[in-house]
N, C-alpha and C positions, 0 to 999 in steps of 0.2 A: 585508418587511410593515411593520414598526417606523419604519423610513424614510419610508414613503408615508405614513405617517399620522401623521407626527409635524406638519407643518404645520397639523394642525387644532387644534392645542395654542394657536395664537395668535388672537385675536379678529381682527386685521384679515385675516387669511387666509381665516376663515368668512365673515366681512362680503363681501370679494372674490369668494369663492367663489358665493356665493348672488345677489351682483349678474351676476358674468359669466353663472349659468346664466339667470337670469331674462331677461339682456340678452339672450341668443342664442335664448331662445325669442320674447321681444318683436320683434326683429329678423328673424327668419324668418317669424312670423306678416305682420306690415306689408311684408317684402319681396316675397311673394308679388304683392300689387297693384305694387310698382315694378317687379318682373319683366316682368310681364304687360302692363302699359300700357306698356311701354317708356321708364320714369322713370329707366332706373339714372343717368343724367347727371344730375338733378333731386336724388336722395339723395347723390349725391358732392357736387354744388352747394352742397346746404342745410348740409350737413356744415360744409364750409368756412365758409360765411357765419355759421354760428353762433360760431365762432371769434372774429368781430369782437367778438360780443358780451361773449363770456369774459373777454376782454381790457381791453373798457371797464369791466364790472363789477370785476376785478380791482383795477383800478387806481385805483377810484373809491370802492373800498370796499363796494359795493353786495354784498348775497347773491347767490351764482353764480348760480341758479336764476330769481330774480327778473331781473337784470338780462339774461343770457343767453338766457333764456326770452322777455324781451319781444322781444326782440332778435330771436330764430327766429322769433316770431308773425310778426312785419313782415317778416321775409324770405320767410317760407312764402306769407305773400301777396301778396306783389310778384312771387314768382315765381308763382305760380297765374293773376295777373293777365295777366302777359307771355304765357303760354304759352297763354291762351285767345285773345287779342287779335291775336299775330301781326303787328305792326306790321314787325316783322323775323324773321328766321329765329330760333327758342325757342331753339334750342341756343346761338345767340350773344348772345341778350340775357341769358338765364340767367347763362351765362360772364362777361358781364361784372358782373352783381349781385352773386354769389358771390365771385368773384374779389378784387373790388374792396374787399368785406367782410372777406375775410381776408387782403389786404395791408394792412387799415387797423388788423388786429388786430398782425399781424407790426410795424407802423409805432410803434404806441402801446407795445409792450413796449420796442423800441427806444430811442424817444424819452425815456421816464419811467422804464426799467429793468426790468422785467419779472422776476421770482423765475425763475430757471434750472429749478429744479424743477418748481413748476407750469406753465412752457410745457410743458416734455417730457412731461410728464404728459396736458396736454391734447391734445398732439399723439399720441401714441402709447399712451396709457393706464399706469395704474398702479395695482396694489393697494394700496400705503402709502397713498392717499387716502381709501379709501374706509373710511367710516364708518358705523354702525347706522342714521343717519338717510338714508343712499341707499341701502340696502336698501330700505328703505319708501316711497322715492322710486320706483325702479326699479317696484318690487310694485305701488304705485298704477296706474302709466301702463300696465302690462300689463294690468292688469284693465282700465283703461279701454279699452285698444286693444281687448281680446277685447270688451268689451259693445259697441262702434261697429261691429266686424265681425258679431255678433251679432244687434243691434238691426238696423243697415242692411243687411242680408247681400245682401238683391237686389239695391237700389238699385247699392251698391258691385260686385257680380256683372255687373248691365245696363251701368252706365257703364266698366266694365272692357273689355268686349268689344264693345261698340256704341254709343258715347255720341252720336252722330247720330240712331239709332233712341230711345234711350232719351230725349234730350231732347222729340223729336215726340212721344211717348208721354205727355208730361209729367211726366218725373221732373227734377227741380232738379240737373240736372246738375253746373251752375257751384257749389251750395252742398256737393253730395256730394264734389268734386272738391278744394274749399277743405277738408273736415271730413278727409280724408285727407291733404291737406297739412299741419292742423295735428298730427292724429296722430303724422304722420311727424317733426314739427319736435320734439316733445315726446318721441318716443322716442328722436333724436338727442341730446337734451339731457341725457337721463337717463340715459344709457349712455355720455357722454363720457368721465366719468375712468376708467372700464375699458377701454375699446375707444381712445378717442384719435380725434380727429376725423380723421385721414387714413386711417385703415381702416373707419370705421363703414359707409362704402360698399359693403364687400367682406363685409360680415354681413349685410347687408340682401340683396345680390346671390346668395353661395354655396349659402346653406341653400334658398331658395327653387329656385335652377339645378337642384340636386341633385335636392329634391322633383319637377320638373318632367320631369325624366329618367327618376326612376320610376314616375310615374303620370300619365296623362291625365285624371282628377278632379280639378275643380275642389275639393273637399269635403276627399278625401282628402291633395288639396297642402297645402291651409292647414294640415292635422293634421302631415302628415310635416315641412314647411319648420320648424314651431313644434320639433316633436320632434328634428330635426337641429339645428337652431341652438344649443336648449339643453344637449345632447350635447356641441358642438363647444367652448360655452362652460364647461361642467361640465372636460373634456379636459383644453382649452387653460390654463386656471388653474391646474390643478394641475402640467402641465408648465411653465408659465411660473417657477413656484417654484424647482420642481427644476433647472432650467437656467438660474437667473436671468436670464432675458429677460423684457422685457416684455410685460405680459398683451395688449395689442390685438397685436402682431405673432404671440404664439403660437396665440392664438383662431384668428385668419386664416389662418396655415398649418395649422393643423388641419382647419379647412373646406375648404383648396385640397385637401389630400390626400384627404378623402374624396371631394370632388368628381373626382379624378384617378381614384379606385379605380370609382367608380360608372360614369366615363366608358369605361373601360376594358373594364370586366365588362360594358357596353351594347355594346360594340364601335364607339361611336361612331354607333351608328344614330340618325337624325333621324326625330324623329316628326313626323308631317304633321298630326293631328289636335289641333284645339286643346283647351286644359284646359279640364275641363268639358263638351263637346260631348257625351259618352255620358250626361250627365244634365240639362243643362240647355239644350239648343240647339236650337232647331228644326229642319226640314226644309233652310233654305235658308243657314244657318250663322247666324244670329242669333237671341239669346234669344227663343225663342215666348213670344207675348203670351198672356194670358187672356182669350178673349172675353169682352166684357162691354158692354151698350149703356148702361150709364152708369156715370160716376166710383165706385168702393168707397168706402165710409166710411173703408176703413183706409189711403188715399191712395196716392200714386203706386208704392209698393212692392209694394201687392195687384196691380198689374196686370202685376207681371213675370214673369221666367222661372220656368216651374214646374219647383220642387223634386224 
């Protein structure tokens, strides 16, 4: 027992544990929308795109969150614009934007001599670079994400399941999608130090996928994914210290183990009902609209699926 509690004596470990737990919960929550909207490739690509901002801010001496944050916001808006315009295949266009940004980061480090430690930490995560300020940043982004989900719950629900009908019904789909992309970019930016660029996509997808196998309720899926992500972050961080392995890979492997256990326990059965159908969707597989002769004062969100 003493050996298990030993790392809690170190401040860097306590900070890392807090960030990992919050990061897991945050990625689990946002990951539900990522998975249900089929945006897994966007989460993967955006995490790589932000790496370019990390490299530029590190070499120019700019604050990490300011430099990489501005880069991440720009990348998120570009990706959102590309996916909506569909001038070429969305996956191809996103691949160009994100891999070019990632390659730029690698090139900057190669040309100007990036520090090896910070480079590895950005790619794979490290608890050694986590300070008390990082805990507050991740906590703030987690609160922000939870507030967005709570305040725009119905709009996000509607655009997730049927964006075409949502747009016809008066929901500002473009703005809702852009808001989700900005929250996703902020989540990736805040969790990069612990999870690493190459593994953030897995922490977005795994908890939500596990929750999807456990429930067909959209609301329960949000709660389950958040809890699963937090537990994986907590357990993974403890294991990473005792095994002397980087935090990002360990957290992902814990999540993958949970996924495999749930998949085997469920017998690999495929669920045919869409998430939330039992609570939020009408008879024809679309979110039920609330009959109204005139627009309500509360805006488009008040005309959405009945909760």
